[in-house]
C-alpha positions, -999 to 999 in steps of 0.1 A, spaced: 0 1 -1 9 38 -3 24 48 31 3 78 44 38 95 56 40 105 19 13 131 27 40 150 49 62 159 19 46 194 15 71 204 -10 65 175 -33 56 186 -68 57 151 -85 46 117 -71 52 87 -94 45 52 -81 34 38 -114 40 4 -126 42 -14 -91 20 -39 -73 4 -14 -48 -29 -24 -31 -56 -6 -11 -69 30 -14 -49 62 -18 -41 75 16 -62 106 26 -31 125 34 -20 125 -3 -49 147 -11 -33 177 11 -3 179 -10 -12 213 -25 22 220 -42 19 186 -62 17 191 -100 18 155 -113 2 124 -96 10 92 -114 -3 60 -98 -9 39 -132 -6 2 -136 -11 -7 -99 -40 -26 -81 -52 3 -61 -89 6 -52 -115 26 -34 -129 58 -46 -116 94 -52 -127 118 -25 -141 153 -25 -105 164 -13 -90 160 -46 -103 194 -54 -78 207 -28 -49 200 -51 -50 234 -69 -14 229 -84 -22 198 -101 -15 195 -139 -16 158 -146 -37 133 -127 -31 96 -141 -44 69 -123 -53 44 -151 -53 8 -150 -64 2 -114 -97 -8 -97 -110 23 -85 -146 28 -87 -178 51 -79 -185 86 -91 -157 110 -98 -163 140 -75 -174 174 -87 -146 191 -69 -122 179 -98 -136 210 -115 -116 230 -90 -84 218 -105 -81 248 -128 -44 238 -140 -52 203 -149 -43 197 -186 -41 158 -184 -67 135 -170 -62 97 -173 -85 73 -156 -89 45 -182 -93 9 -172 -111 13 -139 -147 11 -127 -158 45 -126 -195 54 -132 -201 92 -134 -182 120 -149 -182 155 -132 -205 177 -151 -181 207 -148 -148 189 -155 -138 214 -182 -148 247 -163 -113 256 -159 -105 254 -195 -68 240 -191 -78 204 -200 -61 192 -231 -59 151 -227 -89 133 -216 -87 95 -216 -113 75 -198 -117 44 -218 -127 12 -202 -150 24 -173 -186 23 -167 -196 60 -177 -230 65 -191 -236 103 -192 -219 132 -213 -203 165 -207 -209 198 -219 -180 196 -246 -183 231 -256 -164 240 -224 -135 220 -232 -121 244 -256 -85 233 -250 -89 195 -258 -67 180 -283 -71 142 -273 -105 130 -263 -109 92 -257 -139 76 -244 -139 42 -257 -155 9 -242 -178 28 -219 -217 26 -219 -227 59 -233 -259 56 -253 -267 90 -264 -258 107 -297 -225 124 -307 -229 159 -294 -228 186 -320 -208 208 -297 -178 186 -301 -175 208 -334 -163 237 -312 -131 219 -301 -109 235 -327 -80 220 -312 -90 185 -312 -66 160 -330 -79 125 -316 -115 116 -312 -120 81 -299 -156 71 -290 -155 34 -301 -173 6 -285 -199 25 -268 -237 24 -276 -238 58 -294 -270 63 -318 -280 88 -345 -261 102 -371 -226 119 -373 -232 156 -367 -222 179 -395 -202 200 -371 -174 174 -368 -165 183 -404 -152 215 -391 -123 199 -370 -95 209 -392 -67 194 -370 -83 161 -364 -61 133 -374 -77 103 -358 -114 95 -357 -126 62 -343 -163 55 -339 -161 18 -344 -188 -5 -328 -218 19 -321 -251 20 -332 -245 50 -356 -268 52 -386 -277 70 -418 -251 81 -445 -214 88 -439 -214 126 -442 -196 141 -471 -182 166 -445 -158 139 -435 -140 149 -466 -131 182 -451 -110 166 -424 -78 170 -447 -55 162 -417 -72 128 -410 -47 99 -410 -69 72 -391 -106 67 -398 -126 36 -384 -165 37 -388 -169 -1 -390 -194 -22 -371 -222 5 -372 -254 8 -393 -245 32 -418 -264 29 -453 -256 43 -487 
């Protein structure tokens, strides 16, 4: 397990305990490290939930806890982390996303693949996103047209969900997009001609849907 005494290191700006065999929850003392800029705990066997106190880590720029067995809702207080630009929680068992996650407008990398998320976010607030990956979750809504406002977006991966409806016309305006993956959903209709506007595109996967034409 992670020693709670690490929470006494008030000058710490980077904590990297990744790729170990650590068990149990993150000690409560860790969330008081107000100078911490990077918390990297990926590839362990850590468990439990993320508490409200995560919002106290105002200096945090990178939060990477992927490939553990955390569960439950991600707290709304994450939206207090206005310096956060990288958020990676893929391959866990989380169930809800904080609705105001992008309120600080700093978030650039957002990877939450392989959880149990069902909802959506007001993506129009996430103006700095360059990498958006929500694959292998349980999202059953349509693709939000407001994703077309994310002018910096380079990677959009919404594969292996339960997405329905058409591909919004607005996605054709993502001039920097080079990777678009919508594999294995329930998308229908015709493949839009606006896909041809994505001149930077290097990878396009629309397989295993219900497109016609």
